[in-house]
C-alpha positions as CSV (number, residue, x, y, z in Angstrom):
1,M,0.0,0.0,0.0
2,T,1.3,3.4,-0.9
3,L,2.1,6.1,1.6
4,R,-0.7,8.3,0.2
5,R,-3.3,5.6,0.2
6,K,-2.5,4.6,3.8
7,S,-2.7,8.3,4.7
8,R,-6.1,8.7,3.1
9,E,-7.4,5.6,4.9
10,C,-6.2,7.1,8.2
11,A,-7.7,10.5,7.4
12,L,-11.0,8.8,6.6
13,Q,-11.0,6.9,9.8
14,M,-10.3,10.1,11.8
15,L,-13.1,11.9,9.8
16,F,-15.4,9.1,10.8
17,Q,-14.5,9.5,14.5
18,W,-14.9,13.3,14.2
19,D,-18.3,13.0,12.5
20,M,-19.4,10.7,15.4
21,N,-18.4,12.9,18.3
22,H,-17.2,16.3,16.9
23,K,-14.2,16.5,19.3
24,S,-11.5,18.9,18.3
25,P,-9.3,17.6,15.4
26,A,-6.3,17.6,17.8
27,R,-8.1,15.3,20.2
28,V,-9.2,13.0,17.4
29,E,-5.6,12.8,16.1
30,E,-4.2,12.2,19.5
31,S,-6.6,9.4,20.2
32,F,-6.3,7.9,16.7
33,W,-2.5,7.7,16.6
34,K,-2.3,6.0,20.0
35,S,-3.8,2.8,18.4
36,A,-2.7,3.2,14.8
37,P,1.1,3.0,14.3
38,A,2.3,4.6,11.1
39,A,5.4,6.2,9.6
40,E,5.8,10.0,10.3
41,S,5.3,10.9,6.7
42,T,2.0,8.9,6.6
43,R,0.9,10.6,9.8
44,R,1.8,14.1,8.5
45,F,-0.2,13.7,5.2
46,A,-3.1,12.0,7.0
47,N,-3.3,14.9,9.5
48,Q,-3.1,17.4,6.7
49,L,-6.0,15.7,4.9
50,F,-8.1,15.3,8.0
51,E,-7.6,18.8,9.3
52,G,-8.3,20.3,5.8
53,A,-11.4,18.2,5.4
54,V,-12.7,19.2,8.8
55,A,-11.9,22.9,8.2
56,Q,-13.8,22.8,4.9
57,A,-16.6,20.4,6.1
58,E,-19.4,23.0,6.1
59,A,-18.5,24.4,2.6
60,N,-18.0,20.8,1.3
61,D,-21.3,19.7,2.8
62,T,-23.1,22.5,0.9
63,T,-21.4,21.3,-2.3
64,I,-22.3,17.7,-1.6
65,E,-26.0,18.5,-1.0
66,M,-26.1,20.6,-4.1
67,L,-24.7,17.8,-6.3
68,S,-26.5,14.9,-4.7
69,K,-30.1,15.3,-5.8
70,N,-32.7,14.1,-3.3
71,W,-30.1,13.2,-0.7
72,R,-29.6,15.3,2.4
73,I,-26.1,15.1,3.9
74,E,-27.5,13.7,7.2
75,R,-29.1,10.8,5.4
76,M,-25.9,9.6,3.8
77,P,-23.9,6.9,5.5
78,E,-21.2,8.4,7.7
79,I,-18.4,6.7,5.8
80,D,-19.7,7.9,2.4
81,R,-19.9,11.4,3.9
82,G,-16.3,11.2,5.0
83,I,-15.1,10.0,1.7
84,L,-16.9,12.8,-0.1
85,R,-15.5,15.4,2.4
86,L,-12.0,14.1,2.0
87,A,-12.1,13.9,-1.8
88,I,-13.7,17.3,-2.3
89,Y,-11.1,18.8,0.1
90,E,-8.4,17.1,-2.1
91,L,-10.0,18.4,-5.3
92,R,-10.1,21.9,-3.9
93,S,-6.5,21.9,-2.5
94,G,-4.9,20.2,-5.5
95,T,-3.0,17.5,-3.4
96,A,-3.3,15.1,-6.4
97,P,-4.6,15.1,-10.0
98,V,-8.4,14.9,-10.3
99,K,-8.5,11.4,-11.6
100,V,-6.2,10.2,-8.8
101,V,-8.4,11.8,-6.2
102,I,-11.5,10.2,-7.6
103,V,-9.9,6.7,-8.0
104,E,-8.6,6.8,-4.5
105,A,-12.0,7.9,-3.2
106,L,-13.6,4.9,-5.0
107,E,-11.0,2.6,-3.6
108,L,-11.9,3.8,-0.1
109,A,-15.5,3.2,-0.8
110,K,-14.9,-0.3,-2.0
111,K,-12.8,-1.1,1.1
112,F,-14.9,0.7,3.8
113,S,-18.4,1.0,2.3
114,T,-20.3,-0.8,-0.6
115,A,-20.2,-1.2,-4.3
116,E,-23.4,0.8,-4.6
117,S,-21.7,3.6,-2.7
118,A,-18.8,3.7,-5.1
119,R,-21.1,4.3,-8.0
120,F,-23.0,7.0,-6.0
121,L,-19.8,8.7,-4.9
122,N,-18.3,8.6,-8.4
123,G,-21.2,10.5,-9.8
124,I,-21.0,13.2,-7.1
125,L,-17.2,13.5,-7.4
126,D,-17.3,13.7,-11.2
127,A,-19.9,16.6,-10.9
128,A,-17.8,18.2,-8.1
129,S,-14.6,18.1,-10.2
130,K,-16.5,19.7,-13.2
131,A,-18.1,22.4,-10.9
132,L,-14.7,23.2,-9.3
133,D,-13.1,23.4,-12.8
134,Q,-15.8,25.8,-14.0
135,N,-15.3,28.0,-10.9
136,N,-11.5,28.1,-11.4
137,K,-12.0,29.2,-15.1
138,K,-14.4,31.9,-14.0
139,Q,-11.8,33.3,-11.5
140,E,-9.1,33.4,-14.2
């Protein structure tokens, strides 16, 4: 498993914990890393992804609700919500190419959620990448 994939898995697990109890990101990280040994570079990237996704959660939730017709964010499975928050954060921040972000998100869905979720998430992330691309072109 690559460093980045392991980091994304850890970030997703922390997002899940945060979504369940809304403790501060620092407390979630502290608790998580006590039971999840990882290389320092994995921890650093995972923390960056987690903290960024939490910081943008409200804005990303608005984007998710706009793009997921007939689905309120509260009705989505927590793990799918976390995958979307993480991937949209990555799309916005440019940590990886768009196709890589989407493929990695779908791999997380296959591992932690369901095949049906992967299809659902793919549709939302494809629409999100196009919407973000249009916003970037408007700003130029």
